[in-house]
MDTraj code that builds the backbone (N, CA, C; nanometers):
import mdtraj as md
import numpy as np

residues = "ARG TRP LEU PRO VAL ALA LYS LEU PRO ASN ASN LEU PRO GLN GLN SER THR SER PHE VAL GLY ARG GLU ARG GLU LEU ASP GLU VAL LYS ALA LEU LEU GLY THR ALA ARG LEU ILE THR LEU LEU GLY MET GLY GLY LEU GLY LYS THR ARG LEU SER LEU GLN VAL ALA ALA GLU VAL MET PRO GLN TYR PRO ASP GLY ALA TRP PHE VAL ASP LEU THR THR VAL ARG GLU ALA GLU ARG VAL VAL ASP GLU VAL ALA ARG VAL LEU GLY VAL SER GLU GLU PRO GLY ARG PRO LEU LEU GLN THR LEU CYS ALA HIS LEU LYS ALA LYS ARG LEU LEU LEU LEU LEU ASP ASN CYS GLU GLN VAL VAL GLN ALA ALA ALA GLU LEU VAL ALA ALA VAL LEU ARG ALA ALA ALA GLN VAL ARG VAL VAL ALA SER SER ARG GLU ALA LEU ARG VAL PRO GLY GLU ASN ALA TYR PRO ILE LEU PRO LEU PRO LEU PRO LYS LYS ASP ASP SER LEU ARG SER LEU ALA GLY SER THR ALA VAL ARG LEU PHE VAL GLU ARG ALA LYS SER GLN LYS PRO SER PHE GLU LEU THR GLN ARG GLU ALA PRO ALA VAL ALA GLU LEU VAL ALA ARG LEU GLU GLY ILE PRO LEU ALA LEU".split()
xyz = np.array([
    [9.4449, 9.9685, 10.9549],
    [9.3856, 9.8705, 10.9338],
    [9.4756, 9.7460, 11.0198],
    [9.3072, 9.6305, 11.0366],
    [9.3418, 9.5214, 11.1629],
    [9.3924, 9.4193, 11.0771],
    [9.5374, 9.3731, 11.1169],
    [9.6059, 9.2610, 11.0103],
    [9.6036, 9.1580, 11.1148],
    [9.5944, 9.0699, 11.1238],
    [9.6079, 8.9481, 11.1951],
    [9.6646, 8.8415, 11.1749],
    [9.7933, 8.8691, 11.1106],
    [9.9174, 8.8063, 11.0689],
    [9.9442, 8.7151, 11.1722],
    [9.9327, 8.7261, 11.3046],
    [9.9851, 8.6385, 11.4064],
    [9.9039, 8.5113, 11.4442],
    [9.7767, 8.5075, 11.3792],
    [9.6901, 8.4519, 11.4195],
    [9.6597, 8.3315, 11.3180],
    [9.6696, 8.3224, 11.1830],
    [9.6622, 8.2561, 11.0726],
    [9.7833, 8.2008, 11.0479],
    [9.8129, 8.0325, 10.9815],
    [9.9030, 8.0079, 10.9086],
    [9.9632, 8.1177, 10.7795],
    [10.0567, 8.1207, 10.7988],
    [10.1591, 8.2220, 10.7076],
    [10.3067, 8.2322, 10.7208],
    [10.3730, 8.3323, 10.6132],
    [10.5303, 8.2956, 10.6260],
    [10.5958, 8.4655, 10.5750],
    [10.4687, 8.5144, 10.5852],
    [10.4616, 8.6436, 10.5307],
    [10.5834, 8.7320, 10.6226],
    [10.6491, 8.7861, 10.5385],
    [10.7772, 8.8651, 10.6002],
    [10.7496, 8.9897, 10.6944],
    [10.7688, 9.0168, 10.8016],
    [10.7294, 9.1486, 10.9024],
    [10.8249, 9.2590, 10.8549],
    [10.7490, 9.3401, 10.8213],
    [10.7860, 9.4914, 10.7403],
    [10.8774, 9.5654, 10.8672],
    [10.9708, 9.6530, 10.8448],
    [11.0206, 9.6931, 10.8699],
    [10.9774, 9.8894, 10.8792],
    [10.8897, 9.8981, 10.7413],
    [10.8629, 10.0213, 10.7616],
    [10.6766, 10.0548, 10.7717],
    [10.6136, 10.1289, 10.6917],
    [10.5024, 10.1776, 10.7079],
    [10.4531, 10.1292, 10.6008],
    [10.3378, 10.0923, 10.5401],
    [10.3046, 10.0819, 10.4455],
    [10.2583, 10.2214, 10.3848],
    [10.2928, 10.2656, 10.2582],
    [10.2342, 10.4088, 10.2450],
    [10.1937, 10.4811, 10.0839],
    [10.0738, 10.5052, 10.0590],
    [10.0029, 10.4947, 9.9599],
    [9.9737, 10.3546, 9.8543],
    [9.9189, 10.4035, 9.7373],
    [9.9149, 10.2694, 9.6810],
    [9.7614, 10.2704, 9.7056],
    [9.6603, 10.3109, 9.7589],
    [9.5188, 10.2828, 9.8190],
    [9.4503, 10.2498, 9.7175],
    [9.4502, 10.3149, 9.6496],
    [9.3730, 10.2486, 9.4938],
    [9.3904, 10.1112, 9.4576],
    [9.5143, 10.0787, 9.4533],
    [9.5997, 9.9484, 9.3703],
    [9.5504, 9.8505, 9.5218],
    [9.5607, 9.8637, 9.6039],
    [9.4982, 9.7999, 9.7328],
    [9.3422, 9.7430, 9.7150],
    [9.2719, 9.8558, 9.7074],
    [9.1330, 9.7829, 9.7175],
    [9.1114, 9.7517, 9.5825],
    [9.2051, 9.7946, 9.4614],
    [9.1220, 9.7140, 9.3290],
    [9.2302, 9.5750, 9.3408],
    [9.3405, 9.5460, 9.3986],
    [9.3466, 9.4153, 9.3481],
    [9.2627, 9.3211, 9.4581],
    [9.2753, 9.3673, 9.6048],
    [9.1695, 9.3035, 9.6670],
    [9.0423, 9.2258, 9.6074],
    [8.9388, 9.3589, 9.5433],
    [8.8527, 9.3265, 9.4786],
    [8.8759, 9.2238, 9.3816],
    [8.9575, 9.2437, 9.2820],
    [9.0175, 9.1299, 9.1691],
    [8.9929, 8.9817, 9.2457],
    [9.0843, 8.9744, 9.3751],
    [9.1179, 8.8455, 9.4213],
    [8.9487, 8.7880, 9.4473],
    [8.8628, 8.8589, 9.4619],
    [8.7381, 8.8028, 9.4986],
    [8.6927, 8.7533, 9.3651],
    [8.7076, 8.7321, 9.2284],
    [8.6285, 8.6770, 9.1032],
    [8.8081, 8.6251, 9.0237],
    [8.9129, 8.6615, 9.0346],
    [9.0511, 8.6162, 9.0129],
    [9.1441, 8.5394, 9.0449],
    [9.1670, 8.4138, 8.9647],
    [9.2375, 8.3010, 9.0593],
    [9.3648, 8.3488, 9.0329],
    [9.4250, 8.4108, 8.9463],
    [9.5540, 8.4167, 8.9361],
    [9.5513, 8.6161, 8.9150],
    [9.6319, 8.6860, 9.0112],
    [9.6863, 8.8480, 8.9563],
    [9.8215, 8.8568, 8.9410],
    [9.8385, 8.8965, 8.8364],
    [10.0084, 8.9093, 8.8327],
    [10.0081, 9.0791, 8.8227],
    [10.1236, 9.1023, 8.9560],
    [10.1688, 9.2789, 8.9196],
    [10.2192, 9.2904, 8.7910],
    [10.2466, 9.3951, 8.7240],
    [10.3429, 9.3723, 8.6755],
    [10.4316, 9.5256, 8.6509],
    [10.5061, 9.5116, 8.6397],
    [10.5984, 9.6074, 8.6370],
    [10.7308, 9.6174, 8.6274],
    [10.8181, 9.7409, 8.6136],
    [10.9828, 9.7478, 8.6178],
    [10.9739, 9.7186, 8.7768],
    [11.1664, 9.7058, 8.8372],
    [11.1963, 9.6630, 8.9437],
    [11.1512, 9.7977, 9.0340],
    [11.1667, 9.8161, 9.1403],
    [11.1454, 9.9005, 9.2170],
    [11.0159, 9.9664, 9.2594],
    [10.9327, 9.9630, 9.2150],
    [10.7541, 9.9965, 9.2060],
    [10.7136, 9.9492, 9.3015],
    [10.7404, 9.8422, 9.4070],
    [10.6592, 9.7946, 9.5323],
    [10.5627, 9.7123, 9.4789],
    [10.5972, 9.6396, 9.3951],
    [10.5108, 9.5526, 9.3259],
    [10.5102, 9.4279, 9.4614],
    [10.6212, 9.3509, 9.5251],
    [10.6462, 9.2684, 9.6243],
    [10.5760, 9.3298, 9.7583],
    [10.5780, 9.4719, 9.8120],
    [10.5484, 9.5404, 9.9238],
    [10.3560, 9.5502, 9.9026],
    [10.3282, 9.5560, 9.7915],
    [10.1821, 9.5820, 9.7765],
    [10.1071, 9.4334, 9.8229],
    [10.2190, 9.3305, 9.7220],
    [10.1222, 9.2018, 9.7163],
    [10.1270, 9.1376, 9.8541],
    [10.2435, 9.1766, 9.9469],
    [10.2098, 9.1781, 10.1101],
    [10.1380, 9.2176, 10.1661],
    [10.0514, 9.3376, 10.1339],
    [9.9859, 9.4363, 10.1983],
    [9.8524, 9.3567, 10.1618],
    [9.8619, 9.3273, 10.0478],
    [9.7273, 9.2867, 9.9937],
    [9.7040, 9.1211, 10.0820],
    [9.8094, 9.0667, 10.0836],
    [9.8183, 8.9702, 10.1954],
    [9.7817, 8.9669, 10.3280],
    [9.8285, 9.0708, 10.3648],
    [9.7587, 9.0413, 10.4970],
    [9.6366, 9.0433, 10.5469],
    [9.6166, 9.1554, 10.4585],
    [9.4936, 9.1884, 10.4842],
    [9.3563, 9.1409, 10.4294],
    [9.3841, 9.0163, 10.3222],
    [9.3111, 8.9585, 10.2816],
    [9.2865, 8.7916, 10.3697],
    [9.3830, 8.7723, 10.4371],
    [9.4412, 8.6710, 10.5147],
    [9.3392, 8.5902, 10.6019],
    [9.1780, 8.6395, 10.6261],
    [9.0947, 8.5323, 10.6974],
    [9.0366, 8.5140, 10.6216],
    [9.0318, 8.5541, 10.4920],
    [8.8987, 8.4578, 10.3733],
    [9.0241, 8.3175, 10.3512],
    [9.1391, 8.3365, 10.3918],
    [9.1710, 8.1892, 10.3626],
    [9.2444, 8.1125, 10.4876],
    [9.1777, 8.0263, 10.5368],
    [9.2090, 7.9709, 10.6471],
    [9.3147, 7.8786, 10.6724],
    [9.3374, 7.8444, 10.5282],
    [9.5101, 7.7524, 10.5220],
    [9.6337, 7.8367, 10.5107],
    [9.5816, 7.9689, 10.5174],
    [9.7337, 8.0920, 10.5120],
    [9.7239, 8.1842, 10.4166],
    [9.8322, 8.2568, 10.4152],
    [9.9280, 8.3369, 10.2662],
    [10.0657, 8.2714, 10.3021],
    [10.0949, 8.2360, 10.1850],
    [10.2368, 8.1714, 10.1664],
    [10.3417, 8.2390, 10.0760],
    [10.4296, 8.2990, 10.1185],
    [10.5539, 8.3891, 10.0391],
    [10.6058, 8.3237, 9.9622],
    [10.6821, 8.3000, 9.8380],
    [10.7381, 8.2277, 9.7856],
    [10.8334, 8.3608, 9.7256],
    [10.9876, 8.3991, 9.7232],
    [11.0406, 8.4920, 9.7027],
    [11.1496, 8.3548, 9.5771],
    [11.1494, 8.4097, 9.4886],
    [11.2014, 8.3539, 9.3427],
    [11.3249, 8.3989, 9.2767],
    [11.3575, 8.5362, 9.3944],
    [11.4415, 8.6174, 9.3455],
    [11.6116, 8.5289, 9.3230],
    [11.6500, 8.4873, 9.3905],
    [11.7700, 8.3562, 9.3735],
    [11.7487, 8.2426, 9.3174],
    [11.6093, 8.1918, 9.2542],
    [11.5691, 8.0516, 9.1783],
    [11.6481, 8.1181, 9.0111],
    [11.7711, 8.0142, 8.9520],
    [11.7252, 8.0571, 8.8227],
    [11.7094, 7.9487, 8.7093],
    [11.7568, 7.8055, 8.8082],
    [11.6686, 7.7448, 8.7258],
    [11.5457, 7.6876, 8.7509],
    [11.5104, 7.6371, 8.6338],
    [11.3426, 7.6302, 8.6141],
    [11.2913, 7.5296, 8.7132],
    [11.3694, 7.4312, 8.7166],
    [11.3189, 7.2726, 8.7620],
    [11.3420, 7.3135, 8.9725],
    [11.4124, 7.4285, 8.9696],
    [11.3474, 7.4715, 9.1226],
    [11.2855, 7.6003, 9.1350],
    [11.1862, 7.6003, 9.0270],
    [11.0592, 7.6524, 9.0983],
    [10.9943, 7.5796, 9.1926],
    [10.9460, 7.4756, 9.1259],
    [10.8543, 7.3560, 9.2203],
    [10.9252, 7.3072, 9.3968],
    [11.0423, 7.3102, 9.3419],
    [11.1253, 7.2773, 9.4874],
    [11.0973, 7.3674, 9.5994],
    [11.1025, 7.5112, 9.5289],
    [11.0980, 7.5835, 9.5862],
    [10.9680, 7.6140, 9.7166],
    [10.8410, 7.6147, 9.6383],
    [10.7130, 7.6009, 9.6330],
    [10.6946, 7.5180, 9.7047],
    [10.7237, 7.4006, 9.7157],
    [10.6874, 7.2343, 9.7838],
    [10.7773, 7.2985, 9.9203],
    [10.8885, 7.3745, 9.9380],
    [10.9675, 7.3632, 10.0795],
    [10.9222, 7.4629, 10.1639],
    [10.8626, 7.5596, 10.0482],
    [10.7652, 7.6598, 10.1487],
    [10.6229, 7.6033, 10.2457],
    [10.5917, 7.5422, 10.1652],
    [10.4893, 7.5140, 10.1873],
    [10.4786, 7.3516, 10.2481],
    [10.6018, 7.3141, 10.2852],
    [10.6091, 7.1824, 10.3519],
    [10.6149, 7.0730, 10.2679],
    [10.5856, 7.0562, 10.1498],
    [10.5834, 6.9452, 10.0625],
    [10.6800, 6.8449, 10.0479],
    [10.6706, 6.7519, 10.1214],
    [10.8368, 6.6450, 10.0370],
    [10.8083, 6.5148, 9.9364],
    [10.8591, 6.5428, 9.8915],
    [10.8559, 6.4282, 9.7536],
    [10.8496, 6.3255, 9.7857],
    [10.7551, 6.2435, 9.6931],
    [10.7127, 6.0860, 9.7134],
    [10.8210, 6.0080, 9.6196],
    [10.8417, 5.8855, 9.6821],
    [10.9165, 5.7894, 9.5492],
    [10.7907, 5.7772, 9.4575],
    [10.8589, 5.7358, 9.3623],
    [10.8027, 5.7463, 9.2329],
    [10.6670, 5.8489, 9.2173],
    [10.6940, 5.9657, 9.2198],
    [10.5524, 6.0749, 9.1823],
    [10.6450, 6.2103, 9.1915],
    [10.5875, 6.2688, 9.0003],
    [10.6732, 6.4029, 9.0324],
    [10.6294, 6.4918, 9.1341],
    [10.7303, 6.6028, 9.1591],
    [10.7264, 6.6651, 9.2937],
    [10.5766, 6.7434, 9.2693],
    [10.5900, 6.7672, 9.1365],
    [10.4459, 6.8660, 9.0914],
    [10.3769, 6.8232, 9.1317],
    [10.3007, 6.6882, 9.1192],
    [10.2042, 6.6011, 9.1198],
    [10.1661, 6.6053, 9.2735],
    [10.2532, 6.5561, 9.3382],
    [10.2581, 6.5599, 9.5038],
    [10.2035, 6.6854, 9.5569],
    [10.3112, 6.7832, 9.4952],
    [10.2751, 6.9477, 9.5961],
    [10.0401, 6.9511, 9.5148],
    [10.0446, 6.9256, 9.4204],
    [9.9091, 6.9702, 9.3586],
    [9.8230, 6.8515, 9.4426],
    [9.8514, 6.7886, 9.4922],
    [9.7573, 6.6470, 9.5679],
    [9.7111, 6.6940, 9.6856],
    [9.8804, 6.7991, 9.7446],
    [9.8475, 6.8267, 9.8994],
    [9.7355, 6.9909, 9.8854],
    [9.7631, 7.0222, 9.7206],
    [9.6974, 7.2042, 9.7611],
    [9.5309, 7.1569, 9.7061],
    [9.5142, 7.0401, 9.6545],
    [9.3683, 7.0153, 9.6292],
    [9.2806, 7.0883, 9.6959],
    [9.2718, 7.0362, 9.8193],
    [9.1692, 7.0302, 9.9459],
    [9.1798, 7.2037, 10.0705],
    [9.2654, 7.2809, 9.9807],
    [9.3393, 7.3543, 10.0226],
    [9.2933, 7.5155, 10.0266],
    [9.2526, 7.6217, 10.1272],
    [9.2126, 7.6969, 10.0991],
    [9.3416, 7.7692, 10.0880],
    [9.4011, 7.8749, 10.0294],
    [9.5334, 7.9597, 10.0426],
    [9.5339, 8.0632, 9.9148],
    [9.6454, 8.1162, 10.0028],
    [9.6870, 8.2104, 9.9069],
    [9.8766, 8.1921, 9.8524],
    [9.8561, 8.1988, 9.7541],
    [9.9948, 8.1816, 9.7050],
    [10.0311, 8.2872, 9.6363],
    [10.1603, 8.3648, 9.7274],
    [10.2043, 8.4784, 9.6526],
    [10.3788, 8.4506, 9.6013],
    [10.3478, 8.4504, 9.4438],
    [10.4912, 8.4044, 9.4011],
    [10.5516, 8.5583, 9.3120],
    [10.6615, 8.6041, 9.4342],
    [10.7451, 8.7307, 9.3791],
    [10.8619, 8.6935, 9.3198],
    [10.8842, 8.7752, 9.1653],
    [10.9997, 8.7484, 9.1083],
    [11.0075, 8.6360, 9.0061],
    [10.8819, 8.6715, 8.9382],
    [10.8577, 8.5524, 8.8794],
    [10.9821, 8.5451, 8.7517],
    [10.9565, 8.6675, 8.7037],
    [11.0385, 8.7176, 8.5771],
    [11.1635, 8.6389, 8.5272],
    [11.2485, 8.5992, 8.6195],
    [11.3684, 8.5139, 8.5810],
    [11.3300, 8.3456, 8.5418],
    [11.2435, 8.3644, 8.5856],
    [11.2062, 8.1960, 8.5696],
    [11.0663, 8.1704, 8.5220],
    [10.9936, 8.2816, 8.4165],
    [10.9034, 8.2728, 8.4192],
    [10.8084, 8.1967, 8.3332],
    [10.8524, 8.0771, 8.2427],
    [10.8024, 7.9931, 8.1707],
    [10.7689, 7.8902, 8.2526],
    [10.8811, 7.8413, 8.3415],
    [10.8611, 7.7437, 8.4987],
    [10.7661, 7.7988, 8.5586],
    [10.7330, 7.9366, 8.6462],
    [10.6384, 7.9517, 8.7140],
    [10.5213, 7.9513, 8.6616],
    [10.4864, 7.9910, 8.4919],
    [10.3667, 7.9274, 8.4574],
    [10.2861, 7.8116, 8.4375],
    [10.3904, 7.7602, 8.4324],
    [10.3652, 7.6150, 8.4286],
    [10.3524, 7.5476, 8.5615],
    [10.3913, 7.6265, 8.6894],
    [10.3377, 7.5505, 8.8336],
    [10.1989, 7.6331, 8.8286],
    [10.1975, 7.7423, 8.8283],
    [10.0764, 7.7793, 8.8293],
    [9.9566, 7.7856, 8.7606],
    [9.9857, 7.7165, 8.7019],
    [9.8528, 7.6457, 8.5531],
    [9.8329, 7.5393, 8.5961],
    [9.9300, 7.4425, 8.6580],
    [9.9206, 7.3508, 8.7005],
    [9.8188, 7.2848, 8.8763],
    [9.9030, 7.3734, 8.9217],
    [9.8105, 7.4389, 9.1126],
    [9.6591, 7.4693, 9.0646],
    [9.6572, 7.5837, 8.9771],
    [9.5256, 7.5955, 8.9433],
    [9.4154, 7.5309, 8.9261],
    [9.4498, 7.4336, 8.7756],
    [9.3653, 7.2971, 8.7287],
    [9.3543, 7.2533, 8.8679],
    [9.4393, 7.1900, 8.9954],
    [9.4019, 7.0737, 9.0597],
    [9.3200, 7.1571, 9.1891],
    [9.3697, 7.2633, 9.2078],
    [9.3048, 7.3237, 9.3434],
    [9.2091, 7.4473, 9.3350],
    [9.0896, 7.4211, 9.3497],
    [8.9968, 7.4941, 9.2999],
    [8.9908, 7.6526, 9.3937],
    [9.0604, 7.6039, 9.5116],
    [9.0598, 7.7409, 9.6004],
    [9.1783, 7.7795, 9.6279],
    [9.2575, 7.7933, 9.5661],
    [9.3375, 7.8376, 9.5443],
    [9.3808, 7.9532, 9.5082],
    [9.4547, 8.0875, 9.5472],
    [9.4178, 8.2136, 9.4831],
    [9.6151, 8.2170, 9.4989],
    [9.6352, 8.3081, 9.3546],
    [9.7617, 8.3291, 9.3354],
    [9.8098, 8.4624, 9.3231],
    [9.8677, 8.5025, 9.3424],
    [9.9031, 8.6626, 9.3449],
    [10.0758, 8.6830, 9.3220],
    [10.1016, 8.6608, 9.1673],
    [10.2759, 8.6924, 9.1064],
    [10.3057, 8.8054, 9.1235],
    [10.4317, 8.8253, 9.1234],
    [10.5099, 8.9753, 9.0981],
    [10.6000, 8.9395, 8.9794],
    [10.5946, 9.0163, 8.8487],
    [10.6792, 9.0026, 8.7501],
    [10.6888, 9.1199, 8.6431],
    [10.7851, 9.1248, 8.5708],
    [10.8320, 9.1982, 8.4932],
    [10.7415, 9.1590, 8.3401],
    [10.6819, 9.0696, 8.3602],
    [10.6453, 9.0380, 8.2386],
    [10.5183, 8.9415, 8.2944],
    [10.4206, 8.9106, 8.1907],
    [10.3056, 8.7881, 8.2649],
    [10.3455, 8.6905, 8.1959],
    [10.2592, 8.6191, 8.2989],
    [10.2754, 8.4632, 8.3213],
    [10.2020, 8.4111, 8.1873],
    [10.0892, 8.4934, 8.1187],
    [10.0316, 8.4161, 8.0339],
    [9.9558, 8.2928, 8.0370],
    [9.8950, 8.2329, 8.1163],
    [9.8344, 8.1489, 8.2050],
    [9.7358, 8.1687, 8.1774],
    [9.6267, 8.1007, 8.1225],
    [9.4722, 8.1428, 8.1377],
    [9.4057, 8.1546, 8.2182],
    [9.3367, 8.2841, 8.1931],
    [9.2852, 8.3297, 8.3823],
    [9.3529, 8.4073, 8.4152],
    [9.4641, 8.4607, 8.3589],
    [9.5326, 8.5418, 8.4481],
    [9.4859, 8.6862, 8.4369],
    [9.4823, 8.7802, 8.5165],
    [9.4327, 8.9091, 8.5631],
    [9.5641, 8.9828, 8.5652],
    [9.6454, 9.0527, 8.4430],
    [9.7470, 9.1069, 8.4313],
    [9.7059, 9.2516, 8.5024],
    [9.7334, 9.3294, 8.6224],
    [9.7924, 9.4260, 8.6953],
    [9.8916, 9.5060, 8.6819],
    [9.9098, 9.6299, 8.5898],
    [10.0130, 9.7028, 8.5888],
    [10.0411, 9.7749, 8.7030],
    [10.1901, 9.8211, 8.7463],
    [10.1869, 9.8774, 8.8164],
    [10.2813, 9.9910, 8.8212],
    [10.2384, 10.1222, 8.8305],
    [10.2978, 10.2457, 8.7935],
    [10.3766, 10.3479, 8.8844],
    [10.4958, 10.4047, 8.8563],
    [10.5394, 10.4859, 8.9285],
    [10.4411, 10.5635, 8.9680],
    [10.4567, 10.6304, 9.1036],
    [10.3969, 10.7160, 9.1797],
    [10.3428, 10.8638, 9.0985],
    [10.2716, 10.8899, 9.1040],
    [10.1965, 11.0643, 9.0531],
    [10.3083, 11.1483, 9.0951],
    [10.3679, 11.2078, 9.0376],
    [10.5011, 11.3341, 9.0497],
    [10.3846, 11.4789, 9.1249],
    [10.4339, 11.5108, 9.1957],
    [10.4064, 11.6694, 9.2110],
    [10.4571, 11.7869, 9.1305],
    [10.4398, 11.8807, 9.1719],
    [10.4844, 11.9918, 9.0705],
    [10.5420, 12.0743, 9.1288],
    [10.6763, 12.1450, 9.1079],
    [10.7338, 12.1997, 9.1996],
    [10.6767, 12.3433, 9.2378],
    [10.5300, 12.3783, 9.1901],
    [10.5334, 12.5178, 9.2229],
    [10.4113, 12.5187, 9.2754],
    [10.3071, 12.3555, 9.3225],
    [10.2241, 12.3079, 9.4133],
    [10.2397, 12.3658, 9.5584],
    [10.1231, 12.3873, 9.5721],
    [10.0773, 12.4336, 9.7511],
    [10.1347, 12.3346, 9.8483],
    [10.1620, 12.3974, 9.9350],
    [10.2383, 12.2922, 10.0259],
    [10.1249, 12.1507, 10.0599],
    [9.9902, 12.2262, 10.0463],
    [9.8825, 12.1406, 10.0927],
    [9.8709, 12.0515, 9.9785],
    [9.8940, 12.0543, 9.8439],
    [9.8606, 11.9537, 9.7922],
    [10.0524, 11.8763, 9.7861],
    [10.0948, 11.9274, 9.8121],
    [10.2691, 11.8635, 9.8628],
    [10.2038, 11.7603, 9.9174],
    [10.1500, 11.8338, 10.0537],
    [10.1729, 11.7307, 10.1456],
    [10.0407, 11.6147, 10.1016],
    [9.9533, 11.6403, 10.0197],
    [9.8907, 11.4882, 9.9738],
    [9.9295, 11.4628, 9.8595],
    [10.0414, 11.4790, 9.8109],
    [10.0944, 11.3925, 9.6869],
    [10.1542, 11.2532, 9.7611],
    [10.1064, 11.1368, 9.6871],
    [10.2071, 11.0388, 9.7199],
    [10.2986, 10.9640, 9.7577],
    [10.3762, 11.0233, 9.6494],
    [10.5000, 11.0248, 9.6292],
    [10.5788, 11.1300, 9.7702],
    [10.5292, 11.2329, 9.7919],
    [10.5630, 11.3460, 9.9161],
    [10.5464, 11.2763, 9.9722],
    [10.4422, 11.1884, 10.0541],
    [10.4149, 11.1403, 10.1792],
    [10.5106, 10.9976, 10.1806],
    [10.5864, 10.9383, 10.0928],
    [10.6661, 10.8380, 10.1057],
    [10.7802, 10.9043, 10.1492],
    [10.8383, 11.0019, 10.0750],
    [10.9515, 11.0793, 10.0891],
    [10.9376, 11.1249, 10.2664],
    [10.8760, 11.1968, 10.3395],
    [10.8735, 11.2220, 10.4209],
    [10.8219, 11.1120, 10.5290],
    [10.7749, 11.0333, 10.5042],
    [10.7757, 10.9054, 10.5883],
    [10.9132, 10.8645, 10.6017],
    [10.9921, 10.8509, 10.5477],
    [11.0801, 10.7414, 10.5075],
    [11.2143, 10.8977, 10.5838],
    [11.2011, 10.9767, 10.4817],
    [11.2957, 11.1187, 10.5971],
    [11.2643, 11.0766, 10.7681],
    [11.1506, 11.1100, 10.8086],
    [11.1597, 11.1047, 10.9450],
    [11.2049, 10.9174, 11.0170],
    [11.2009, 10.8691, 10.9460],
    [11.2808, 10.7551, 10.9906],
    [11.4078, 10.7329, 11.0163],
    [11.5026, 10.8278, 10.9471],
    [11.6363, 10.8623, 10.9557],
    [11.6183, 11.0035, 11.0648],
    [11.5296, 11.0873, 11.0789],
    [11.5540, 11.2406, 11.1333],
    [11.3951, 11.2605, 11.1854],
    [11.3662, 11.1618, 11.2868],
    [11.2252, 11.1914, 11.3471],
    [11.1422, 11.3923, 11.3612],
    [11.2647, 11.4678, 11.3576],
    [11.1996, 11.6045, 11.3338],
    [11.2015, 11.6655, 11.2200],
    [11.2154, 11.5788, 11.1194],
    [11.1739, 11.6471, 10.9630],
    [11.0290, 11.6409, 10.9383],
    [11.0705, 11.7957, 10.9045],
    [10.8656, 11.8058, 10.8816],
    [10.8544, 11.8774, 10.7171],
    [10.7669, 11.8616, 10.6447],
    [10.7797, 11.9229, 10.5322],
    [10.7350, 12.0454, 10.5874],
    [10.7984, 12.1494, 10.5138],
    [10.7707, 12.3077, 10.5681],
    [10.7716, 12.4074, 10.3701],
    [10.7022, 12.4873, 10.4189],
    [10.7332, 12.6000, 10.2769],
    [10.8591, 12.5967, 10.2601],
    [10.9663, 12.5618, 10.3001],
    [11.1041, 12.6424, 10.2956],
    [11.1525, 12.5168, 10.2192],
    [11.1397, 12.3626, 10.2722],
    [11.1799, 12.2619, 10.2014],
    [11.0739, 12.2133, 10.0496],
    [10.9601, 12.2495, 10.0892],
    [10.8649, 12.1922, 9.9912],
    [10.9100, 12.1699, 9.8262],
    [10.9454, 12.2972, 9.7807],
    [11.0309, 12.2965, 9.6238],
    [11.1199, 12.1837, 9.6225],
    [11.1961, 12.1832, 9.7097],
    [11.3266, 12.0830, 9.6838],
    [11.2830, 11.9291, 9.7187],
    [11.1767, 11.9401, 9.7903],
    [11.1469, 11.7884, 9.7476],
    [11.0558, 11.7574, 9.7029],
    [10.9731, 11.8537, 9.6271],
    [10.9028, 11.8046, 9.4953],
    [10.9766, 11.7973, 9.3633],
    [11.1259, 11.8650, 9.3958],
    [11.1893, 11.8447, 9.2706],
    [11.3251, 11.7164, 9.2665],
    [11.3483, 11.6947, 9.4001],
    [11.3897, 11.5485, 9.4397],
    [11.2839, 11.4454, 9.3764],
    [11.1574, 11.4363, 9.4319],
    [11.0844, 11.3443, 9.4089],
    [11.0593, 11.3137, 9.2673],
    [11.0431, 11.4551, 9.1565],
    [11.0461, 11.3986, 9.0385],
    [11.1266, 11.3804, 8.9905],
    [11.2549, 11.4220, 9.0467],
    [11.4035, 11.3094, 8.9848],
    [11.4309, 11.1661, 8.9838],
    [11.3399, 11.1423, 9.0972],
    [11.3119, 10.9969, 9.1089],
    [11.2151, 10.9483, 9.0415],
    [11.1658, 11.0271, 9.0028],
    [11.0418, 10.9629, 8.8854],
    [10.9651, 10.8907, 8.9607],
    [10.9531, 10.9381, 9.0851],
    [10.8309, 10.8855, 9.1270],
    [10.7966, 10.7076, 9.1906],
    [10.9454, 10.6818, 9.1714],
    [11.0007, 10.5288, 9.2061],
    [10.9853, 10.4834, 9.3621],
    [10.8994, 10.4172, 9.3996],
    [10.9204, 10.3938, 9.5392],
    [11.0292, 10.3763, 9.5881],
    [11.1378, 10.2741, 9.5463],
    [11.2378, 10.2174, 9.5987],
    [11.3625, 10.3441, 9.5621],
    [11.3254, 10.4108, 9.4958],
    [11.4586, 10.5154, 9.4789],
    [11.4084, 10.5909, 9.6009],
    [11.2994, 10.6332, 9.6277],
    [11.2340, 10.7507, 9.7148],
    [11.2832, 10.6735, 9.8643],
])
top = md.Topology()
chain = top.add_chain()
for i, resn in enumerate(residues, 1):
    res = top.add_residue(resn, chain, resSeq=i)
    for name in ("N", "CA", "C"):
        top.add_atom(name, md.element.get_by_symbol(name[0]), res)
traj = md.Trajectory(xyz[None], top)
């Protein structure tokens, strides 16, 4: 896939590992962005919500001339800091006598950009209020949020992220090699041991390990 990340304004983190699997989810979320202004990737931790959102952003960025901007809310605990963090990422400064959210919305009004809000569950109400205000003010802004719970903003399109499908221990080597969970395991194993190959001998053990880890990408 062609990823023109370096040519468009963005702050997307560079990834040290390849993107494996989630082809269906990737295509569906990209398609949803054609009509939905807010997509929330829902699921427990470790399922790859952040990685999926970054891949989506990298692939659709040509549609957003004002770029794709990633806001990590992992360390944000106070509700009032949500607007501060988004403004900081977008380079918006506070103006005397004007609420920062109002200044931020004015800055975004004529922008066509993609905003990624990551780990919203810790400040979900504040994140929801910010998103609602931005969507009202800026018609061409799209938001992809990741959270363990929905933002419950009008027009939100909640997209559940599930664990990877699990193979069976007695599956054929060909079936195992096509399993997304096994592919991910093999890819990460090769990063540690380049000579690693999925063979008939290792296949049952790999299938069992992947099943024990319940298809959770972070664990794999």
